[in-house]
C-alpha positions in Angstrom: -9.9 11.9 -6.2 -10.0 8.1 -6.2 -12.8 5.9 -4.8 -13.8 2.4 -5.6 -16.1 -1.0 -5.8 -16.5 -4.2 -8.0 -18.0 -7.2 -9.6 -17.9 -11.4 -9.7 -18.3 -14.3 -11.8 -15.7 -16.0 -14.1 -15.6 -14.6 -17.8 -15.2 -16.1 -21.1 -12.0 -16.5 -22.7 -9.9 -16.6 -19.2 -6.7 -18.4 -19.4 -6.9 -20.3 -15.7 -3.9 -20.0 -13.5 -2.6 -23.3 -12.8 -0.2 -24.9 -10.2 2.8 -27.0 -11.5 4.7 -29.0 -8.5 8.3 -30.6 -9.1 9.0 -32.6 -5.8 8.0 -29.9 -2.9 8.6 -26.9 -5.0 6.3 -24.8 -6.3 6.7 -24.2 -10.2 7.3 -20.5 -11.1 3.9 -18.8 -12.6 3.4 -17.9 -15.8 0.0 -16.0 -14.9 -1.8 -14.5 -12.1 -5.5 -13.8 -11.2 -6.5 -11.0 -9.0 -9.0 -8.1 -8.6 -8.5 -4.1 -9.3 -7.1 -1.8 -6.8 -5.1 -4.5 -4.7 -3.6 -3.0 -1.5 -5.0 0.3 -2.4 -8.9 0.1 -2.1 -11.8 -2.3 -2.5 -12.3 -3.7 -5.7 -14.2 -2.1 -8.5 -15.3 -2.3 -12.2 -13.3 -1.3 -15.2 -15.5 0.8 -17.2 -13.4 2.3 -19.4 -9.8 1.4 -22.0 -8.4 5.1 -23.0 -6.4 7.9 -21.4 -7.8 11.3 -20.8 -11.6 10.5 -21.3 -12.1 7.5 -18.8 -13.4 8.7 -15.0 -9.9 8.6 -13.4 -10.6 5.6 -11.1 -7.9 3.8 -9.7 -9.2 0.2 -11.2 -9.5 2.2 -14.9 -5.9 4.1 -14.1 -4.8 0.8 -13.0 -5.8 -0.8 -16.6 -5.0 1.3 -18.7 -1.5 2.0 -17.2 -1.1 -1.6 -18.2 -1.6 -0.8 -22.2 -0.4 2.6 -22.1 3.0 4.1 -20.7 2.8 7.7 -19.3 5.5 10.1 -20.7 6.9 10.2 -17.0 6.7 7.2 -14.5 6.3 7.9 -11.1 7.6 5.7 -8.5 6.5 4.8 -5.3 8.8 6.7 -3.8 7.5 9.7 -5.9 10.3 10.2 -7.6 10.5 9.7 -11.9 11.4 6.3 -12.4 13.2 6.7 -15.8 13.8 2.9 -16.6 9.9 2.7 -17.1 9.3 6.4 -18.3 9.0 6.8 -22.0 11.1 10.3 -21.4 14.9 9.6 -21.4 15.7 13.0 -20.2 13.8 16.4 -20.0 16.1 20.2 -20.1 14.6 22.9 -18.3 15.4 26.4 -19.2 17.3 28.7 -17.0 13.6 30.9 -16.7 12.4 27.7 -15.6 9.6 28.2 -18.3 10.5 26.2 -21.3 10.7 22.1 -20.9 12.4 20.2 -23.9 11.6 16.5 -23.6 13.8 13.7 -25.1 11.8 10.4 -25.8 13.8 7.1 -25.9 13.3 4.6 -29.0 10.1 3.4 -28.2 7.7 1.7 -30.3 4.2 0.6 -30.6 2.8 -3.2 -31.1 2.7 -2.6 -34.6 6.3 -1.5 -34.6 5.5 1.9 -35.5 8.0 4.1 -33.4 6.4 6.0 -30.4 6.8 9.9 -31.1 6.6 13.2 -30.0 3.7 13.7 -32.4 2.0 11.1 -30.4 2.3 12.9 -27.1 1.6 16.4 -28.4 -1.9 14.2 -29.8 -2.3 13.7 -26.0 -2.2 17.3 -24.9 -4.8 17.8 -27.7 -7.0 15.4 -26.4 -7.0 16.9 -22.9 -7.6 20.5 -24.6 -10.5 19.3 -26.6 -12.3 17.5 -23.4 -11.8 20.4 -21.6 -13.5 20.9 -18.1 -14.8 17.1 -18.6 -11.3 16.2 -17.7 -10.8 15.4 -14.4 -7.5 16.3 -13.8 -7.6 19.9 -15.6 -5.9 22.4 -13.2 -3.5 20.1 -11.5 0.2 20.9 -12.3 -1.8 23.8 -14.1 -2.9 21.5 -17.5 -3.6 22.3 -19.1 -4.3 25.9 -19.3 -0.5 26.9 -18.0 0.7 26.0 -21.6 1.4 28.8 -23.6 2.4 26.4 -26.4 3.7 23.2 -27.5 6.0 22.0 -30.7 7.5 19.4 -32.0 11.2 19.6 -32.7 11.8 16.4 -34.3 10.1 13.0 -34.1 11.8 12.3 -30.4 12.1 15.6 -29.1 8.9 17.4 -27.7 9.1 21.5 -26.5 6.5 23.1 -24.1 6.7 26.6 -22.9 4.8 27.5 -20.3 2.9 31.2 -19.3 5.1 31.5 -16.3 8.1 30.3 -14.6 7.6 27.1 -12.3 8.8 25.0 -9.7 10.0 22.0 -12.1 9.5 19.9 -9.6 5.8 20.6 -9.5 5.1 20.7 -13.4 6.9 17.5 -14.0 5.6 15.3 -11.4 1.6 17.3 -11.7 1.8 18.4 -15.0 4.0 16.1 -17.8 2.8 13.2 -15.5 -0.7 13.3 -17.0 0.7 13.0 -20.6 0.5 9.6 -22.2 1.8 8.5 -26.1 -1.6 7.7 -28.0 -1.5 5.7 -31.6 -2.5 9.3 -33.2 -2.5 8.0 -36.7 -5.4 5.4 -35.8 -7.3 7.8 -33.7 -7.2 10.9 -35.6 -10.7 10.3 -37.3 -12.3 10.3 -33.7 -13.5 13.5 -32.0 -13.4 14.2 -28.5 -16.9 13.1 -27.9 -16.5 10.2 -30.4 -13.5 8.8 -28.0 -15.7 8.9 -24.8 -18.6 6.4 -26.4 -15.8 4.4 -27.9 -13.8 4.1 -24.3 -14.9 0.8 -23.5 -14.5 -1.0 -27.0 -11.3 -3.2 -27.2 -10.8 -2.4 -30.9 -9.1 0.8 -30.0 -6.6 -0.7 -28.0 -5.6 -3.0 -30.8 -2.4 -0.9 -30.7 -0.7 -0.3 -27.5 2.8 0.4 -26.0 2.8 -1.0 -22.7 3.7 -4.3 -21.1 0.5 -6.2 -22.2 -2.2 -6.2 -24.8 -5.7 -6.8 -24.2 -6.9 -10.3 -24.7 -10.7 -10.4 -23.6 -12.6 -7.7 -22.1 -16.1 -7.9 -20.6 -17.8 -5.0 -18.8 -18.8 -5.5 -15.2 -17.2 -9.4 -15.4 -13.3 -9.5 -16.0 -10.8 -8.4 -18.3 -8.1 -10.1 -19.1 -4.1 -9.9 -20.6 -1.6 -11.3 -22.8 2.5 -10.1 -22.3 3.2 -7.5 -25.4 6.2 -9.4 -26.8 7.1 -6.1 -28.8 7.3 -3.8 -25.5 10.5 -1.5 -25.5 10.8 -1.7 -21.9 11.8 -4.6 -19.4 9.6 -7.7 -20.7 6.4 -8.5 -18.2 7.2 -11.3 -15.9 3.8 -13.0 -16.6 2.4 -14.2 -19.8 -1.2 -13.6 -18.8 -3.0 -11.1 -16.1 -5.9 -11.6 -15.6 -9.0 -9.1 -13.4 -12.2 -10.6 -11.9 -14.7 -7.9 -11.2 -16.4 -8.9 -8.0 -19.0 -6.2 -6.2 -17.0 -6.4 -2.6 -14.1 -6.8 -0.9 -15.5 -9.8 0.9 -16.2 -11.7 -1.9 -12.6 -11.0 -3.3 -11.4 -12.5 0.0 -13.3 -15.7 -0.4 -12.1 -15.8 -3.9 -8.4 -15.7 -2.7 -9.3 -18.2 0.0 -10.5 -20.5 -2.6 -7.6 -19.8 -4.9 -10.2 -18.7 -7.6 -7.5 -15.3 -7.3 -4.2 -15.6 -6.5 -3.4 -12.1 -5.1 -6.0 -10.3 -3.0 -6.6 -8.0 0.0 -7.8 -8.3 3.4 -10.2 -5.7 4.8 -9.6 -4.4 7.9 -13.5 -5.6 9.2 -12.1 -9.3 8.2 -8.5 -8.8 9.3 -9.3 -11.5 12.3 -10.1 -13.5 9.2 -6.3 -13.6 7.8 -5.2 -17.1 9.5 -7.5 -18.6 6.8 -5.0 -17.8 4.2 -1.8 -18.3 6.1 -0.5 -20.5 3.7 -0.2 -17.5 1.1 2.9 -15.0 1.2 2.5 -11.7 2.7 3.2 -8.3 2.4 1.8 -4.9 3.5 0.6 -1.8 1.2 1.2 1.7 1.9 -2.1 2.1 1.0 -1.4 4.3 -2.0 -0.2 8.1 -1.8 -2.9 9.7 0.2 -4.7 10.9 2.9 -7.9 10.7 4.6 -9.8 13.8 6.1 -13.0 15.2 6.8 -13.9 18.2 4.6 -16.4 21.2 6.4 -18.5 23.5 4.1 -17.9 26.8 5.2 -20.6 28.2 2.8 -23.7 26.4 5.0 -25.0 28.8 7.3 -26.0 26.1 9.7 -22.3 25.3 10.5 -20.7 28.7 10.5 -18.9 28.0 13.4 -16.4 26.0 10.8 -15.1 29.0 10.2 -13.6 29.8 13.5 -10.2 28.3 13.6 -11.0 27.3 17.7 -13.5 25.2 16.6 -11.4 23.6 13.7 -8.0 23.0 15.7 -10.7 21.6 18.7 -12.0 19.0 16.6 -9.1 18.1 15.6 -7.2 17.7 19.0 -10.1 15.8 20.3 -9.1 12.9 17.7 -7.2 10.1 19.1 -5.8 8.9 15.9 -3.3 6.1 17.7 -6.5 4.6 19.0 -8.4 4.9 15.5 -5.1 3.1 14.0 -5.3 0.2 16.6 -8.9 -0.5 16.3 -10.3 0.4 13.2 -7.1 -0.5 11.0 -5.9 -3.4 13.6 -2.6 -1.5 13.9 -2.4 -1.3 10.2 -1.9 2.9 9.8 0.0 5.6 10.0 -0.7 9.1 11.7 -1.3 11.9 9.4 -1.9 15.5 10.5 -1.7 17.7 7.3 -2.2 17.5 3.7 1.3 15.8 2.6 0.8 11.7 3.1 3.1 10.3 6.0 3.9 7.0 3.9 6.2 7.3 2.1 7.6 10.8 4.2 9.2 12.1 1.0 7.7 15.9 1.2 6.8 15.7 4.8 8.1 18.5 6.7 10.5 18.1 9.8 7.7 19.5 12.1 5.1 16.8 10.8 7.8 14.0 11.1 7.9 14.7 14.6 4.1 14.4 14.9 4.1 11.5 13.1 6.7 9.7 15.7 4.9 11.4 18.3 0.8 11.2 17.8 0.6 11.9 21.6 1.7 15.6 20.9 -1.5 16.1 18.6 -4.2 14.7 20.8 -5.3 16.9 24.0 -9.0 16.7 24.5 -8.7 19.2 27.6 -7.3 21.8 25.5 -9.8 21.1 22.9 -12.1 22.2 25.8 -10.7 25.0 26.8 -10.5 25.8 23.0 -14.0 25.4 22.4 -14.8 27.6 25.7 -12.6 30.8 24.4 -14.8 30.8 20.9 -17.8 31.0 23.2 -19.2 27.6 23.3 -20.3 26.8 26.7 -21.3 23.5 28.3 -25.2 23.2 27.8 -27.7 20.2 28.4 -26.9 16.6 28.3 -22.9 17.9 27.6 -23.1 19.5 24.4 -21.7 22.8 23.8 -24.0 25.9 23.0 -23.6 29.6 21.9 -26.5 32.2 21.8 -29.1 29.5 21.5 -27.4 27.1 19.0 -26.2 23.5 19.7 -22.7 23.0 18.3 -23.8 19.9 16.5 -23.4 18.8 12.7 -23.9 15.5 10.5 -20.9 14.0 8.8 -21.7 12.4 5.6 -19.7 8.8 5.4 -19.7 6.9 2.0 -20.8 3.2 2.6 -17.7 2.0 0.0 -16.0 0.7 3.4 -17.1 -0.6 6.4 -13.8 0.4 7.9 -14.5 3.9 6.9 -17.8 3.6 9.0 -16.1 2.3 12.1 -13.7 5.2 11.7 -16.7 7.6 12.0 -18.3 6.1 14.9 -14.7 6.9 17.0 -14.6 10.0 15.8 -18.3 11.0 16.8 -17.3 9.3 20.6 -14.1 11.6 20.5 -16.1 14.5 19.6 -18.6 13.9 22.3 -16.2 13.9 24.8 -15.4 17.7 24.3 -19.7 18.4 23.6 -19.7 18.1 19.7 -22.7 16.4 18.6 -21.5 14.7 15.4 -24.5 12.9 13.5 -23.8 10.0 11.0 -25.6 9.8 7.5 -24.0 6.8 5.5 -24.8 6.6 1.9 -23.3 6.0 -1.6 -20.5 7.2 -2.7 -21.7 8.9 -6.1 -24.5 10.6 -4.2 -22.1 11.9 -1.6 -19.8 13.3 -4.4 -22.7 14.6 -5.9 -23.6 16.6 -3.2 -20.3 18.2 -2.4 -20.3 21.3 -3.8 -20.0 24.9 -2.4 -23.4 26.7 -1.5 -25.2 23.1 -1.0 -26.7 22.0 2.0 -24.4 19.5 3.4 -22.4 20.1 6.3 -18.9 17.8 6.6 -18.1 14.9 4.8 -15.6 12.1 5.2 -13.3 11.8 1.9 -10.2 9.6 0.6 -7.8 12.1 -1.4 -5.2 10.2 -3.4 -2.3 12.1 -5.1 -2.5 10.7 -8.9 -1.4 12.2 -11.0 -0.5 15.6 -9.2 2.2 13.3 -6.9 3.8 16.4 -5.8 1.5 17.6 -3.1 1.5 21.3 -3.2 -2.2 21.8 -2.1 -3.2 23.3 -5.8 -6.7 22.5 -6.3 -7.4 21.2 -3.0 -7.3 24.4 -0.3 -6.7 27.3 -2.7 -9.8 29.5 -3.2 -11.4 28.0 -6.3 -10.3 24.9 -6.4 -11.4 22.1 -8.4 -11.2 19.5 -5.3 -12.0 22.8 -2.5 -15.4 21.0 -1.8 -16.2 23.6 1.3 -15.0 26.6 -0.3 -12.5 27.3 2.1 -10.9 30.7 1.4 -7.4 32.0 2.9 -5.4 34.8 1.4 -2.1 33.5 2.9 -2.8 29.5 2.0 -3.2 30.8 -1.4 -0.2 32.3 -1.5 1.7 29.6 0.1 0.3 26.7 -2.1 1.2 29.3 -5.3 4.8 29.8 -4.2 4.9 25.8 -4.0 4.3 25.9 -7.7 6.8 28.4 -8.7 9.8 28.7 -6.0 12.1 26.1 -6.5 12.9 24.3 -2.6 11.3 22.0 -0.1 11.0 25.3 2.2 8.2 26.4 0.4 5.9 22.7 0.6 7.0 22.7 4.5 5.4 26.2 5.0 2.2 25.1 3.1 1.9 21.6 5.1 2.8 23.2 8.7 0.3 26.2 7.8 -2.4 24.0 6.8 -1.5 21.9 10.1 -2.2 25.2 12.4 -5.3 26.1 10.2 -6.9 23.0 10.1 -8.9 23.9 6.5 -10.1 20.4 6.7 -9.8 17.6 9.5 -6.9 15.3 9.0 -7.6 11.9 9.9 -4.9 8.5 10.1 -4.3 7.0 6.9 -4.7 3.2 6.5 -2.3 0.3 5.5 -3.2 -2.9 4.0 -2.4 -6.7 4.1 -2.4 -7.9 0.4 -2.0 -12.2 0.7 -0.5 -13.9 -2.6 0.3 -17.4 -3.9 3.4 -19.2 -3.3 4.2 -19.8 -6.9 3.9 -16.0 -7.3 7.5 -13.8 -7.1 7.1 -10.2 -5.6 8.1 -8.7 -8.8 5.2 -10.9 -10.6 2.8 -9.3 -7.6 3.7 -6.0 -8.5 2.5 -5.8 -11.8 -0.9 -7.1 -10.8 -1.1 -4.1 -8.3 -1.1 -0.1 -8.8 0.4 2.7 -7.4 1.2 1.1 -3.9 4.5 0.0 -2.1 3.9 -3.4 -0.8 6.8 -4.6 1.8 6.9 -8.2 3.1 5.9 -7.9 6.5 5.2 -10.3 9.7 1.6 -10.3 11.2 0.7 -10.0 14.8 
């Protein structure tokens, strides 16, 4: 799960962006100053430069990807982009247990070749980090690997403990591997690497398109183009990120030209005319989904265990209205844990709902379900059963005014069917600290990002004991369906899982936002995309 924030002023060593005009034409840019997570979330600080030991925030993942290329680069279409991957190809054995990975001729910035040994070193780091590794379990990593060996300098062979769906293991497991400069880091223990993760000296040798030029924690980070990069050369000579404390600060920096690319928060959408002179694209917000997680272990809200109560909560949500009001029309309906945009893995049934969201909005049916579950309308319209009010408290992170607006609209929707939902707005870190089974929390609003688990199998989310299964939802049939998506080939197993998730509502699914991105006229779209991360951003006219 990725979440986000950020910080401000200029930092020493910055190469300022400049505009040179020739007649009426704008000269092509050679540098860009921006903020992290553009098109994905509010901006946030960078506090790590190293793979594996970082906290897996979107900002850290973005910065690390500029310096270190993963074995497999997953494009915004959720397919392997072989052109940007270090792997040349993967050969899978007939029993779907052995993966032989061939590397391209790739080089570190000091001229050394990137080898299979460097990739194996990353796996060893993941194993050494153990339960502290935040992606542990995704794609079965690392426990699913029986053994891994270097066949030759450009070939790594990984054998698994069981047969798998190759698409699942490649997109969710192998996608986590980054070749690392093992000959430089071998002197450090995993605990030492953790302590050194914000030390610029650790990334003096890289294999990505950019090299670190300057880093001041909490202020900014600056890169120069890596002239020894083995892939397509970066389009920018310099790339800079300022660290702001809020998305509104980033917006005003965009308006004044302090940064050349940024995002307009939904709550400032009316102000987009203030930067109408800039180019526009709309991002898909990354590959994820919004939801309300429910605590199935808290006896105070034991009614969440009744599927009719959960279905009623879902049927009462007017997703179209949330998109129009809270997101200013920039968003997509979402009714299950497989994201809507792109709809690469969306089942035909879910595509039908997305195209006709009114089919999933029926307050009258929701009321009937609650009545059938034994909840009768009581004082002030709130339903009761055996003397208990149908009420709960939902935690909402304070990272976004838009999320708070969505929460207020949910409160109104649920009140119409006799449910009293109370809001508790609190810092995201505090919310996350409370999210564990058997805690006293009742419900919480969450944003989930599929990265690096790009194949949305549900593994770790809704299977019994999953690391992201905050409410301890447990359903043997769901477990079986999720396991099938990881083991068996074919889309039908994924479709069965997502359709079942819609019917069961292990969490309450919410619409997913899109974001307006504005950027300087001197920047090309390709240059913009080098400064954003994990989003597709397409030109679109704004109303």
